[in-house]
C-alpha positions in Angstrom: 8.2 -8.7 7.8 7.3 -8.8 4.2 4.6 -7.9 1.7 4.0 -9.6 -1.6 3.5 -7.2 -4.4 2.5 -7.9 -8.1 3.0 -5.4 -10.8 1.9 -6.4 -14.3 2.4 -10.0 -13.6 5.9 -9.5 -12.0 6.2 -10.6 -8.3 8.1 -8.6 -5.8 8.7 -9.2 -2.1 9.2 -6.0 0.0 11.0 -7.0 3.1 11.4 -4.7 6.1 12.4 -4.9 9.8 9.6 -5.9 12.2 10.2 -2.8 14.3 9.5 -0.3 11.4 5.8 -0.2 12.3 6.7 1.2 15.7 9.5 3.4 14.5 7.5 4.9 11.7 4.2 5.3 13.7 4.6 9.1 13.8 5.2 9.2 10.1 2.1 7.0 9.4 0.1 9.3 11.6 1.3 12.3 9.6 0.3 10.5 6.4 -3.2 10.0 7.9 -3.5 13.6 9.0 -2.6 14.7 5.5 -5.2 12.4 4.0 -7.8 13.6 6.6 -7.8 16.8 4.5 -8.9 14.9 1.4 -6.9 13.4 -1.4 -6.9 13.5 -5.2 -7.2 9.9 -6.2 -6.4 10.0 -9.9 -9.5 11.6 -11.5 -11.5 11.7 -8.3 -11.3 14.0 -5.2 -12.0 11.9 -2.1 -12.9 14.2 0.9 -12.4 11.5 3.5 -10.5 8.5 2.3 -11.5 5.2 4.1 -8.9 2.7 5.2 -8.9 0.9 1.8 -8.5 4.2 -0.1 -5.7 5.2 2.2 -3.9 2.0 1.5 -4.5 2.4 -2.2 -2.8 5.9 -1.9 0.2 4.2 -0.1 0.2 1.5 -2.7 0.5 4.1 -5.4 3.5 5.5 -3.6 4.8 2.0 -3.3 4.5 1.5 -7.1 6.5 4.7 -7.7 9.1 3.6 -5.2 9.5 0.2 -6.9 9.8 1.8 -10.3 12.5 4.2 -9.0 14.2 1.5 -6.9 13.7 3.5 -3.7 13.9 0.8 -1.1 13.3 2.9 2.0 10.0 4.3 0.6 9.0 0.8 -0.6 9.5 -0.5 2.9 7.7 2.5 4.5 4.6 2.2 2.2 4.5 -1.6 2.6 4.7 -1.2 6.4 2.0 1.5 6.3 -0.4 -0.8 4.4 0.2 -3.6 6.9 -0.2 -1.2 9.8 -3.6 -0.2 8.6 -4.7 -3.6 7.0 -2.8 -6.2 9.0 -4.4 -9.2 7.3 -3.0 -8.1 3.9 -1.1 -10.8 2.2 -0.8 -9.5 -1.4 -1.0 -6.1 -3.1 -1.6 -6.1 -6.9 -0.6 -2.8 -8.4 -2.0 -1.4 -11.6 0.0 0.8 -13.9 -3.2 2.2 -15.5 -2.7 5.5 -13.8 -5.8 5.0 -11.6 -4.8 4.3 -8.1 -8.3 3.2 -7.2 -7.5 0.0 -9.2 -4.7 -1.1 -6.9 -6.0 -4.2 -5.2 -5.2 -4.7 -1.5 -5.7 -8.3 -0.5 -7.1 -8.1 3.0 -7.5 -11.8 4.0 -10.2 -10.9 6.5 -12.6 -10.5 3.5 -11.8 -13.6 1.5 -8.9 -12.1 -0.6 -6.9 -13.4 -3.5 -6.0 -16.8 -4.6 -2.5 -17.1 -3.2 -1.7 -20.0 -5.5 -1.0 -17.3 -8.1 2.2 -16.6 -6.3 
């Protein structure tokens, strides 16, 4: 599987094995349990992050993993996003420091113009 990621106009493809979603299911559940307690999303405390916000949190971890060239974490965060929002085709990451500006393209709601890729 793969997820297309754009960071400041630079395109990345995060590839990962198809079975990672099954193998990492417990890890993803642990992430969700942690987020169930609330999460500091940049300047704002979110007491109960919704699915989009959870994916924005994972996208922020994905951004850090790409910046530090941590392939395993990049794969895990990309897989998490696709496990929670399976229609996602593209993630646009902002380096503004505000994770709520990460754009998760869930094709079920119209999504991005994929011709940009």
